[in-house]
C-alpha positions in Angstrom: 76.9 76.1 104.3 77.3 78.6 107.3 80.5 80.4 108.6 82.5 78.0 110.6 82.8 78.5 114.3 86.7 78.4 114.1 86.5 81.7 111.8 83.5 83.4 113.5 84.7 83.2 117.2 88.1 84.9 116.6 86.4 87.7 114.6 83.8 88.2 117.2 86.3 88.4 120.1 86.9 92.2 119.5 83.2 92.7 120.1 83.4 90.5 123.5 86.3 92.6 124.5 84.5 95.7 123.8 81.6 94.7 126.0 84.1 94.0 128.9 85.5 97.2 128.6 82.3 99.4 128.5 83.0 101.1 131.8 86.3 102.3 130.3 84.5 103.6 127.3 82.2 105.6 129.5 85.0 107.1 131.5 87.5 107.9 128.9 85.8 108.4 125.5 86.8 111.5 123.5 89.9 112.0 125.9 93.6 111.4 125.6 93.1 108.2 127.7 90.5 107.0 125.2 92.9 107.3 122.3 95.4 105.3 124.2 92.7 102.7 125.3 91.6 102.5 121.7 95.1 101.7 120.4 95.9 99.3 123.1 92.6 97.2 122.8 92.9 97.2 119.1 96.3 95.7 119.2 95.1 93.1 121.8 92.4 92.1 119.2 94.7 92.0 116.4 96.1 88.5 116.8 92.5 87.2 116.8 91.9 88.8 113.6 94.7 87.3 112.1 93.8 83.9 113.3 90.2 84.4 111.9 91.8 85.1 108.5 94.0 82.1 108.7 91.2 79.7 109.5 89.0 81.1 106.7 89.2 78.3 104.0 85.8 78.1 102.4 84.0 80.8 100.3 81.6 81.5 103.0 84.3 82.2 105.6 86.4 84.5 103.5 83.1 86.4 102.5 82.6 86.8 106.2 86.1 88.0 106.9 85.8 90.5 104.0 82.6 91.8 105.3 83.6 92.3 108.9 87.3 93.5 108.6 86.3 97.0 107.5 84.0 97.5 110.4 86.5 96.2 113.0 89.2 98.4 111.4 87.3 101.3 113.2 87.8 99.7 116.6 90.1 102.1 118.1 87.7 104.9 117.4 85.0 103.4 119.6 87.1 104.5 122.6 88.8 107.5 121.1 85.7 109.7 119.9 83.4 111.7 122.0 79.9 110.3 122.5 77.4 109.9 121.1 79.7 108.8 118.2 81.6 106.3 120.5 78.3 104.6 121.3 77.1 104.4 117.8 80.4 102.6 116.9 80.3 100.3 119.8 76.7 99.3 118.7 78.0 98.8 114.9 81.1 96.9 115.9 79.0 94.4 117.9 76.0 94.3 115.5 77.5 94.2 112.0 79.7 91.0 112.7 76.9 89.2 114.4 74.4 89.8 111.5 77.2 88.9 108.9 77.4 85.5 110.3 73.8 84.9 109.3 73.8 87.0 106.2 76.8 86.9 103.9 75.2 88.8 100.9 77.2 91.8 101.6 78.3 93.1 98.2 81.4 95.3 97.8 79.4 98.3 97.2 77.7 97.9 100.6 81.1 97.4 102.3 82.4 100.6 100.7 79.2 102.4 102.0 79.8 101.1 105.4 83.4 102.3 105.5 82.1 105.9 104.5 79.2 105.8 107.1 81.5 104.7 109.8 84.1 107.5 108.8 81.4 110.1 109.0 80.4 108.9 112.5 83.9 109.2 113.6 84.1 112.7 112.2 81.2 113.7 114.2 83.0 112.6 117.4 86.3 114.4 116.8 87.4 116.9 119.5 86.4 120.2 117.7 84.0 121.3 115.1 86.9 122.5 113.0 88.4 119.1 113.0 85.1 117.5 112.1 84.5 119.9 109.2 88.1 119.2 108.0 87.5 115.4 108.2 84.2 115.3 106.5 85.6 117.5 103.6 88.7 115.3 103.3 86.5 112.1 103.5 83.9 113.2 100.9 86.8 114.3 98.4 88.7 111.1 99.0 85.5 109.0 98.5 85.0 110.8 95.1 88.4 110.2 93.9 88.2 106.5 95.0 84.9 106.0 93.3 86.3 107.4 90.0 89.3 105.2 90.1 88.2 101.6 89.6 91.7 100.3 90.5 91.3 101.4 94.1 89.3 98.9 96.1 87.8 98.6 99.3 91.1 98.3 101.3 92.5 101.6 99.7 89.0 103.2 100.9 89.7 101.9 104.5 93.4 102.9 104.8 93.0 106.4 103.5 89.9 107.0 105.8 91.6 105.6 108.8 94.9 107.6 108.2 92.9 110.7 107.8 90.8 110.3 111.0 93.7 108.8 113.1 95.8 111.8 112.2 92.9 114.3 113.0 91.9 112.6 116.2 95.5 112.9 117.5 96.0 116.4 116.3 98.3 118.3 118.8 98.0 115.6 121.3 99.8 112.7 119.7 101.9 110.5 121.8 104.4 108.8 119.5 103.8 105.3 120.9 100.0 105.6 120.8 100.2 107.1 117.5 102.5 104.2 116.3 100.2 101.6 117.7 97.2 103.0 115.9 99.2 103.1 112.7 100.3 99.5 113.0 96.6 98.4 113.5 95.3 100.3 110.6 98.1 99.0 108.2 97.7 95.5 109.4 93.8 95.5 108.7 94.6 96.9 105.4 97.0 93.8 105.0 94.3 91.4 106.0 91.7 93.2 103.7 94.4 92.7 100.6 95.0 89.1 101.7 91.2 88.3 101.9 90.4 90.1 98.4 93.4 88.3 96.8 92.2 84.8 97.9 88.7 85.6 96.9 89.8 86.6 93.4 92.3 83.7 93.2 89.2 81.4 93.6 86.8 83.0 91.3 84.7 84.3 94.3 85.3 88.2 94.0 81.8 88.6 92.6 79.4 87.4 95.3 
């Protein structure tokens, strides 16, 4: 059984929105305007992500949601980071959901590795080399701690990475509204991941 269209389309919408705003990414990536654009477009995408989750009923649908949510959770950074990191993130946000529709064999370990890889890409696109170094050190330490604590799952790995990166990218230039929008988006993605993992566990599908 393939992923249903009613689940895949809402979750592919953020990528379509990103394609339609490529000129904005070119113009503002890595600047304060880019941070604002990332937060704004992420919030526009958020209702569609909830719709995709709500429509997921079958095992394949939930597996697809579980695989793509951590990737889409880095959506704001495609606008907020400097190039070439921003363009790498754009490519991955577009490519991974499209590939996951056809290949659902994305084990939890692979999802965790994807989160770490995306986090490193974001770090390399931070405003200064000092922030990049601080971010990389924080992420590697966090990843080590999470890996040693089996109670911390993928959603925790994502949330900690997101908070670290969103805080660093807003360092000394944070607008309270934009900062708040980014936090709301990150926490909402964490909630969606938690609910998806819970439903997979309740149906005995957590090991796939």
